[in-house]
C-alpha positions in Angstrom: -16.6 15.8 -0.9 -13.2 15.3 -2.4 -11.8 14.2 1.0 -14.6 11.6 1.4 -13.9 10.3 -2.1 -10.1 10.0 -1.4 -10.9 8.1 1.8 -13.1 5.7 -0.1 -10.3 5.1 -2.6 -7.8 4.4 0.2 -10.0 2.3 2.5 -12.4 0.5 0.2 -10.7 0.4 -3.1 -7.2 0.1 -1.5 -5.5 2.3 -4.1 -1.8 3.0 -3.6 -0.6 6.0 -1.8 0.9 7.3 -5.1 -2.4 7.0 -6.9 -4.3 8.7 -4.2 -1.8 11.5 -4.2 -2.2 11.9 -7.9 -6.1 12.0 -7.7 -5.9 14.5 -4.8 -3.7 16.9 -6.9 -5.9 16.6 -10.0 -9.2 17.1 -8.1 -8.0 20.0 -6.0 -6.6 21.7 -9.1 -9.9 21.3 -10.8 -11.7 22.6 -7.8 -9.6 25.7 -7.7 -10.2 26.2 -11.5 -14.0 26.0 -11.0 -14.0 28.5 -8.2 -11.8 31.0 -10.1 -13.7 30.7 -13.4 -17.3 30.1 -12.2 -17.3 30.6 -8.4 -18.5 27.0 -8.1 -17.9 25.2 -4.9 -20.2 22.1 -5.3 -20.5 19.3 -7.8 -24.2 20.0 -7.9 -23.6 23.1 -10.0 -21.1 21.3 -12.3 -22.0 21.3 -16.0 -20.6 19.6 -19.2 -19.5 23.0 -20.5 -17.4 23.7 -17.3 -15.6 20.4 -17.7 -15.1 21.1 -21.4 -13.6 24.5 -20.6 -11.2 22.8 -18.1 -10.2 20.4 -20.9 -9.5 23.3 -23.3 -7.5 25.0 -20.6 -5.3 21.9 -20.1 -4.7 21.6 -23.8 -3.8 25.3 -24.1 -1.3 24.8 -21.3 0.4 22.2 -23.5 -0.3 19.1 -21.4 0.2 15.8 -23.2 -2.9 13.8 -24.0 -2.0 11.1 -21.5 -1.8 13.6 -18.7 -5.2 15.1 -19.7 -6.8 11.7 -19.8 -5.5 11.0 -16.2 -7.0 14.3 -14.9 -10.3 13.8 -16.6 -10.3 10.2 -15.3 -10.0 11.5 -11.7 -13.0 13.8 -12.3 -15.0 11.0 -13.8 -14.3 8.7 -10.9 -15.4 11.4 -8.4 -18.6 12.0 -10.4 -19.4 8.2 -10.6 -18.8 8.0 -6.8 -21.4 10.8 -6.3 -23.8 9.2 -8.7 -23.7 5.9 -6.9 -24.3 7.6 -3.6 -27.3 9.4 -5.1 -25.9 12.9 -4.5 -25.8 13.5 -8.2 -28.6 12.4 -10.6 -27.0 13.1 -14.0 -23.4 12.8 -15.1 -22.1 16.1 -16.7 -19.1 14.4 -18.2 -20.9 12.0 -20.6 -20.0 12.7 -24.3 -16.8 14.6 -23.5 -14.3 14.2 -26.4 -10.8 13.7 -25.3 -7.5 14.1 -27.3 -6.2 10.8 -28.7 -3.3 9.1 -27.0 -0.6 7.9 -29.4 0.3 4.3 -28.5 4.0 3.9 -27.6 5.4 0.4 -27.7 7.0 -0.8 -24.4 10.8 -0.3 -24.4 12.8 -3.4 -23.8 16.4 -4.6 -23.8 17.5 -7.3 -26.2 17.9 -10.8 -24.8 21.6 -11.0 -25.9 22.5 -7.8 -24.0 20.8 -9.0 -20.8 22.5 -12.4 -21.0 25.8 -10.5 -21.5 25.1 -8.4 -18.4 23.9 -11.3 -16.1 26.7 -13.7 -17.2 29.5 -11.2 -17.5 31.9 -9.8 -15.0 30.0 -6.5 -14.4 29.3 -7.1 -10.7 31.9 -7.0 -8.0 32.4 -9.9 -5.8 31.6 -8.0 -2.6 28.3 -7.4 -0.8 27.4 -4.4 -3.0 28.0 -6.3 -6.2 26.0 -9.3 -5.0 23.1 -7.0 -4.0 23.1 -5.2 -7.3 23.2 -8.5 -9.3 20.3 -9.8 -7.3 18.2 -6.7 -7.9 18.8 -6.9 -11.7 18.2 -10.6 -11.8 15.0 -10.4 -9.8 13.5 -7.7 -12.1 14.4 -9.7 -15.3 13.7 -13.2 -13.9 10.3 -12.4 -12.3 9.0 -9.2 -13.9 8.1 -7.7 -10.6 7.4 -4.0 -10.2 9.9 -1.7 -8.4 7.5 -1.2 -5.4 7.1 -5.0 -5.2 10.9 -5.5 -5.1 11.3 -2.9 -2.4 8.7 -4.4 -0.2 9.9 -8.0 -0.8 10.7 -9.8 2.5 12.9 -12.8 3.0 10.0 -14.8 4.3 8.2 -14.2 0.9 10.8 -16.5 -0.8 10.1 -20.2 -1.0 13.6 -21.6 -1.3 12.4 -25.2 -1.9 9.9 -24.5 -4.6 11.8 -21.5 -6.2 9.0 -19.1 -6.1 8.2 -15.6 -4.7 5.0 -14.4 -2.9 4.4 -10.8 -4.1 1.9 -8.3 -2.9 1.0 -6.2 -5.9 -1.4 -3.3 -6.6 -4.4 -3.1 -4.3 -2.7 -5.7 -2.0 -3.4 -8.4 -4.6 -1.1 -11.4 -3.8 0.4 -13.6 -6.6 3.0 -16.3 -6.8 5.9 -16.0 -9.3 8.3 -18.9 -10.1 12.0 -18.2 -10.6 14.9 -20.1 -12.0 17.4 -22.1 -9.9 20.3 -19.8 -10.8 18.5 -16.9 -9.1 18.2 -19.0 -6.0 22.0 -19.2 -5.9 22.3 -15.4 -6.2 19.7 -15.0 -3.3 21.7 -17.3 -1.1 25.0 -15.5 -1.9 23.4 -12.2 -1.0 21.9 -13.5 2.2 25.4 -14.7 3.3 26.4 -11.0 3.4 23.1 -9.4 4.4 21.5 -9.1 7.9 18.0 -9.0 6.3 17.2 -12.6 7.3 13.8 -11.9 8.7 12.8 -8.5 7.4 12.9 -6.8 4.0 15.2 -8.4 1.5 17.0 -5.2 0.5 18.2 -2.8 3.2 20.2 0.4 3.0 23.1 1.5 5.3 20.6 2.4 8.1 18.9 -1.0 8.1 15.8 0.4 6.4 14.3 -0.9 3.1 15.7 0.6 -0.1 14.0 3.7 -1.5 12.9 3.9 -5.2 15.5 6.4 -6.4 18.3 4.1 -5.1 16.9 1.1 -7.0 16.5 3.2 -10.2 20.1 4.4 -10.0 21.4 0.8 -9.5 19.5 -0.5 -12.5 20.5 2.4 -14.8 24.1 2.1 -13.8 24.3 -1.5 -15.0 22.0 -1.3 -18.1 24.3 1.6 -19.3 27.1 -0.9 -19.5 25.4 -3.1 -22.1 22.8 -0.9 -23.8 22.6 2.5 -25.5 18.8 2.5 -24.9 17.7 5.9 -23.7 15.3 4.5 -21.1 17.1 2.3 -18.5 14.7 1.8 -15.6 13.3 -1.1 -13.5 10.2 -1.0 -15.6 12.2 -1.5 -18.8 13.4 -4.8 -17.3 9.7 -5.7 -16.6 8.9 -4.9 -20.2 11.9 -7.1 -21.3 10.6 -10.0 -19.1 7.2 -9.9 -20.7 8.4 -9.4 -24.3 10.9 -12.2 -24.1 8.4 -14.6 -22.7 5.9 -13.9 -25.5 8.7 -14.0 -28.1 9.4 -17.5 -26.9 5.8 -18.7 -27.2 4.4 -18.0 -23.7 0.6 -17.9 -23.3 -0.7 -14.4 -23.1 -2.9 -15.1 -20.1 -0.1 -16.8 -18.3 2.0 -13.6 -18.8 -0.9 -11.6 -17.6 -1.0 -13.6 -14.3 2.8 -13.4 -13.9 2.7 -9.6 -14.3 -0.3 -9.1 -12.0 -2.3 -7.3 -14.6 -6.1 -7.0 -13.9 -6.9 -6.6 -17.6 -5.7 -8.7 -20.5 -5.7 -5.6 -22.6 -2.8 -4.2 -20.5 -0.8 -7.3 -21.3 -1.6 -7.3 -25.0 0.5 -4.2 -25.6 3.6 -6.6 -25.4 2.3 -8.6 -28.4 2.9 -5.5 -30.6 6.7 -5.9 -30.0 6.4 -9.6 -30.9 4.5 -8.7 -34.1 7.2 -6.2 -35.1 9.8 -8.9 -34.6 7.8 -11.3 -36.9 7.5 -8.5 -39.5 11.3 -8.0 -39.5 11.8 -11.8 -39.9 9.3 -11.8 -42.8 11.0 -8.9 -44.6 14.4 -10.6 -44.2 13.3 -14.1 -45.2 10.4 -13.9 -47.6 11.4 -13.7 -51.3 8.5 -11.3 -52.1 8.8 -9.1 -49.0 
């Protein structure tokens, strides 16, 4: 049952390999728990109380609310799949109370620090320095995800119109504009690189870069200008969105640029903008 569901996610829903792996781990752990505690091997025998016991078990193990929500979400998705197929008649998960998730604002780097990094002499003038600068500039100038950067090909770049074609989550394609100064960095890098027709970024073996390598590069350079604890490619994506909104960009336009399916996902960045307005108000208003 689980295997059929995972195949459905891969083939029909086109979920990423990472997401399917997470679902598989959560569902198989839940399956083992049911067999150990209740000797249950089929969803037909699943009850609300069994799921609630699983929830309590996870909380007692000290899992964070966000992790618990993810595991319960995997179970709920499987149940909904079985309900649609008619193999289940009633959902045993309805009415389940989950622990509240505290909302953490997205971490971002200040504009001034990123300008200092991009315009300063932090990158060497050789192939490595040119590659590293392009990676940092691409993240901050386009807001693309790490996986999207890794899979970016030279043919995805429109040099005339200054825009990228990106294949995002669930193979959803989107077009992202970029500034002319980034075009110059791309051309400089390609003058060194042999990646003229394949992936834009290659390692020493001629293969596309792997995630840990990209993360290490980003962290190395952000450390030079920021004391921020989090220094990842996603922090640059957060910075891109936050700075656009701070400068008056339309929320729906930012949603499209980021490739978010839901506007709610993009709205989290407005909280950072509101916090900035509050600080300005406190500093400037005579009654604040």
